[in-house]
N, C-alpha and C positions, 0 to 999 in steps of 0.2 A: 586261106581257109575261106570259106562261102561262111556267113552267119545270118541267123534266124532272129526278130527283135521278139520282145514279149507279144506282140500283138499279132505275129504270124507274119509280119513284113519282113524282105530280105533288108540286111542290114541291122547294126545294132548297136549300141552306144552302153558303154559300162563306166558309170562315173563312181567311183568309191568314195564314201562319207570324207567331208572335208578335202576333196582331191579337184571339184570345178569338174569344168567340160572341155577344159582343153585337150588336145589330142597328147596322148603319150609317148614318151620317147626314151632311148637309151642310149647311154654314151657308145661311141666306136669301142667296138672289144678291142682292147689291146692285144698287140701281136708278141709280145712276152718281150722278157728282158734279152740285152745281149748276152752271148754266151759268153763268158769268161772264165778259164778253167782255175779253182779255187787251188791253193798251194795245199800241196798234202803233209799234212804232219802225221809222223811215223806214230801207230800204236801207243806206242810206250808214251811219247809226247800227249798224247790227249788223256790215257791214263794219269799222267802226271797232272793235268790240269784238275781231274775228278779230285784227286787225293787233295793237292794241295788246296782245294776248293774245301774240304773238311777245315783246313787248318783258319781259314778266315771263318767259316760259318759250319761249326760243328754242330753234326747231325743231332746230338740231345738239344740242341737249341731250338729245332722246329717245335720242341712241345709247348713253348712261350707263347705265350697271348696276353699280350698288353695293348692296350684300347683308351683312345684320350678321351680324359672326361669332359668334352664337349661334347661327344659324338651324340648323334641325334637321326637314330633310322627313320623316323617318321618323313624327316624332311628329305632326306634321300630321296626315301618312296615318292614325297612330294613331286620334287622336280623333274623326277624320271617319268612323272605321270602328266607334265603340263600339255604334252604335246599331242596326247593319246585324246581317243575318242570319250568326251567327259560322262555321255551315258553309260558309256559301258562300264566305268571305274567302281560304281558300287555291286555288281557283280564279280570285280575281280578281286573286291575288299573280303566280300563274302565267302569267296572259295580261298583265299589265304586265312580268314579268320577260321577255319574249320579244323584247325590243328597245327602246332610247331611244326611238322614236318611239312604242310599246304604251306606255309608263310614263309619257310626257307627253301622252296620251289620259287617261291615270286620276290625273292630277295637277293639275285646274285649281287645287285648292284651295290646292296649293303655287306656282302662279304667282299665286294673290290675294293671298298673304301678301307675294310680291315685288314686286308691281308697287305696292303702297302706296308703296315706296320710291321708286317713279320721280316724275318731273317731272309735271305736270298741269296742263292749260290753264284749268280749271274751266269747261267747255261740257260739260255734262251729255246724254248718249242711253237712248234703253232698253238696256243692254247685253244680249249676248247670254251672255257669260260665260264662254261655252266656244267660241269661233270658231275653233278649227281647223280646217286643209282638210278634214278628214274629216267635220266637222259643217255639209258643205254636199249638197247634191244635189237629184236631180229627184224630185216627184210629181206628182201629178193632181191640178189644179182643181176647183171644183166643176162647171164648163165641160166636163170631160175633157180639158184641154189641160194640157199636160205643162209645167209651170215650175220653174225652178231656185232656190234660197232656201237659207235658212240651215234647219236642220231639227233643233236640239236646245236645248231653251230652259231647261233644269232648274234652270240658273245664274243667268237672266234677274232683273236689277236695274236701277234708274236710275244711270249712275255716268259717268265720264269716259269719250268715246269712244274716246280712246285707247289701250285696254285691250284692247281687244277686236279695234285693228289691229295690238299688237304682240305677241299669241297667235296672230294668224294669219301673220304675219310668219315669227315663230320657228319656227311649224310648216312652213313653207315650208322653212327651211335643215334642217331636221331629217328631213323626208321627202328631201329631196335628198342629204344623207349618206348616206339608208337605201338609196337608188339607186344610189350610189356617184359622186355628181358631185364636183368640186372645187371649191375654195372660190371659184372667179370664177363658175361658174354657179350656185351656191348664192345669190351674192349677187344674179346675176339674176332668179331665182327669186324671192327676197324683194322686189325694187325692182318690180317684175310686177304683184305682188299689190298692195303700197303703193300705187304708182303707178296700178293701176284703181281702187282707191277713192279716191283724189284727183283724177283724170278725172272720175269719176263723179258725186262732192260736188259739184265745181262745175257740172255739167251740171243735178243736182239741183235745186241752189241758184237757177238761174234761170228754173225752171218754178212755175207755178204751182200753190196748193197741191191741187188737185181732181187734176191732171196727175201731180202727185208721188205723189198717193196708190195713183190709179188704175196707176202703172207697175209693170211687172213683167218678168220675166225669161223667154221662153219659149224652147222648142227652137228655132225658127228665128231667134232672137233671137242663140242663141250659133252657130248655122251662120253667120249672117251676119257675125259678130265673129271667127268662126275665118275667113272666106273673108279680109274687109278686113285681119286682121292679117298672111297669106299664109301660116299656118298648112297651110291645104290647095292650095297652090301647088304645081308640080310631081310626080314621082314618088312623094314621099315624099307629099305630101297628099293623091292619091288613097288610101292605105291610111290615114291618120288620117281621113280622112272613112268610111270605112265604119267605124272605129272608133267613129264618133260618131253614125252612124246605128243601129250594132248596140245601143248603150247604151241610143238610145231607144227601138228595137225591145222589148230587156227590161226596161225601166222598165215600159211600156205592158202587159207580158202580166202584172207581179205584180200579182195582183189576190186577191181571195178565193176565187175557184175553185183556182188554183196554190198558195195558201195551205192552203186544205182538204186537196189532195191530198199536199203536204209532210208537214204538220204533224198529219194524224189518219188513221185508217181506221176500219172497219166491224168491231168483232169483236161475236160472238153478236151479229147482227142491230141492235148500236147503233152507231153513230158516237164514237167516244172520239181523245182527244188521246195521240199516240202520247207514252210517258215515254221519256227519253235521259237520265237521272241524269247529274248533277247539273242539268243546262242545263232539264231540261223534266221535272216530277216531281209526280206527283199525292199521295204520300204524305204533302204539308205543308199537304192540304188535308182539311177534314172535310165531307161536304153531309149538310144535314139541312133543315127546312121553315124557309122564309122570308127568310133572309137575303140570297140571293141579288137576289129581289124588292125587298128594301127597299133593299139597295146601289144595285141600279140605280133606282129611286126618286129615290133622294136624287141621282144622277147626271143623271137625266131632268129633273131640275128645274132645272138650270143650264145647259140649253139652250133653243131659243126655242119656241113653243109648236110650230110646223108638224112641228117636229124630236122634240119631244115625241111625238107623234101618231103621226110617222113608225115611232120606235124600240119603239113599243107592238106594232107587227105582227109581232115577232121572237121566237120561241122558244130558253129556254135550252136549248144542246145539253151543252155540257161547259166545263170551266175546269180550269187547272193554275197551275202556276207555271211561267215560263218566264225562267232570264236572259238578260239583253242586254247587249249590249255590253262596254266594259272598265270605265269609271268606274261604271258602275254597279250593277255585281258587285255581290250582298250587298244591295242595296234590295229590298223587296217588290215582284214585278213577277211578274202574272199575265197568260194570256191567255184567252178565253172566247169560243167559237165560237156562234154564234145561226143558227137555221135561219129564212128569210124562207118565200118562197112555198112552198116545199120542201127536202128535204135538198140539191138542186143550186143553192142560191139562198142562200148563206152570207155571214154578214158575221162575220169575225173582230176582236175590240175587243182593246186591250191595257192591261192597268190597271196604272199606274207609280206608286210612290212618290214623294212629293213632300217632300222635307225643307227646312231654310232654306239660301239660297242660300252658296257658298262665298263670295260678295262681300261680304256681310250684317257680320262681324266689321270690316271697312273701310269700308262706305260705311253709311247710315239706311237700318234696318230695314225688310221692305216695308211698304206700306201694307197690304196682304192681310193679313186673319187666317188665313186658309187656303194654303198654300203650294201646291194643286193651281190654287188660282184663280192666284194670282203667275205661275205657268207660262204658264198657259193666258191670261191677260189679254197679259202680255209677248210671247207668240208670236203674238197675232191684232194686236199695234199692230207688230209688225217685220218680217212677213208679209205680202208681196202678197196671197195668198187663203190659208187656211188650211182642214185638215180640219172639214168641217162636223158631225162628230160630236166634236168638241173639246170636251171637259166637264171637271168637276171633283167630289169628295165628298170628305165626312170619314169615314174609317172606323172601327171597333171600336177602342176605345184612345188615342182623338183621333187619330191618324195621318192625315195628307194622299193625296192621290192626286187623279192625273189619266187621262182616257181618251181615247182617239186610237185609229184604225183603224192595225190592224198593217200591212197590204199594203195602198196605196192608191195604185199606179200608180208604186210608190217605185224610185229607181235610183241608183247611187251611181257614182264613179270610182275604179278601183283605179289608186290612185297609184303603187303598186311596180311597175306596168307603163307608166312613162312614161318615157319620153327627156326632155331638158331643155326643148326647145321647146315637148313637150305639157303639162309640169308649170310651167312659164311662162303660157302661156294660162289653165291651168286656174286658176292662183293670181291671174290678171287678172280673170277671171269670180267668184272669190268677192270678191274687192275690189268689184267691179262690187254685187254683190248686199246686200253689207254697209253701202256706201254707201247704197242705196236703203233699207235698214233704218232706218240713224242717221239717214236725212234725211227719214223720217219722224215721226221719236220726238223731234227735237232740231232745234236752229237751225241748217240746211243754210251758209245764207249766212253766220252765222259761223265755221264751220269750213271753209267752201271758201277762206275770206279768209284764216284761219291758216294753211291748207297752201298757199297761194301756186298759183302756177304752173309754177314750177322743181321741180327734184326733190331740193331739198334734203333735205325730209321722209325722201322717199324713202331716200335715202340713211343718214341717220340712224337710220331704224329697221332698212334691213338690215345697220348694224353692230350696234343691239342684239338683232337676231336670231342675229347668228353667235355673239356673248358670249350668249345666252341658250342657243343650241343645245350650247356648249361646257360651260356648267353645267349643263344636263339632261344631258347624257352624264356628268359626275361625280355627279351624284345617281342617276344608273340604276346607276353603278355600285358607291356604298354601298349601292342597294336589293339589288343581287344580293351582295354581302357579307352584309347584314343577314339574308338567307333563307340563305345559307352557314353562317352562325353561331345561327343558328334564333331570330333575333329576329323572323323572318317565317316564317310555316309558307307554304309555297306546293304546290298539287298539282301531281302529274303530269299529272292528265286536265284538259286545258285547251280 
């Protein structure tokens, strides 16, 4: 890959804040574990595992939320932030302070500490680790089909399947409260999400392994499900159909050309990323000879051979720090603009720091030495189809990163604009996607047998979700007090 520095000279040096100037490197990609045939348990025996788990951990027991008296969510956040870019933390805190739901989005570490105290079935899957409703959405498959799936895997790790479902269910109630829904409707939206998970886990359990592996949720599948649910019936249904179609159209328009126009401009004859401090900022970067090249060579080594050759055709244009999301603010993230055929053929990549999963203190450590590889491996396991340019590397000072396309037909649902029927349907689709991911990576037969055909588990998790939403609201109030008394610093520029 040829490179051009900020001064127009050949070659470029990319130093992410706090990384120093040493060349980047990546661990040699693992060839994979040796293949060993797993002992095949008869289906009836696997169903027995799920049903026996009900005796040890009754489904109704998942309603409980018992937290230690010395619990301190502020200290958990402070510990998580010690290795982050300190100058960005006020922005993180301001974003989290804006609402109980924003606070919830930024506190997967707090919920991980809370979930360790909840009942566990002992049936493991690959966890998303942060499966709240805003971490699902649309994106483009390699075949350019819109698919719906989980889309944030920073915290992914093997663990108890019910942890992801509880994080999703609680997010439904918190979002419903933000939309002004009453307790009855909030319970209904939580049960829709969990019911979607339970129903589809049963369906995936009945599939062969290949069928389950190839299963995906396309835009057409969502339209069909919406029609079958009755959401699109009547006068209100026509408006909902327009909203769904508009969401699909917007997702298809979010590509490199649109990102180029939004994030860059031509200045003095050269295309550059537009600064918007502190969210987008060149100042933290120093450009010089060689490091961008080495960083990308290390990243390219984690891709398949044909993709390594494909990426080699691009030319470096510019790079800058870019703050993303809520919970990720303060981690070392950057965007990199590349030219392909010409300046009208862009590729914009996101480089994102990967740190230890918030689940790791309570589960087994990752088997991957590089946390970027942990994220990539978990994402590939859970998603029906993943970004073809998803890879990882290790940068200077030993920090881990993963790399992906910034915009690739990505679309999301504005949950704040949804009425109760729309939020219930959206939750059911999130539960569907989560069930598909868990079925790919765990024992779908055992989980389905545990869940059963009734809505007993759904109701228990709705109770849990209400209780956790109450706790989250209390935590958010404590968080605001910590900002008011100076224990936490928050920026007005959120």
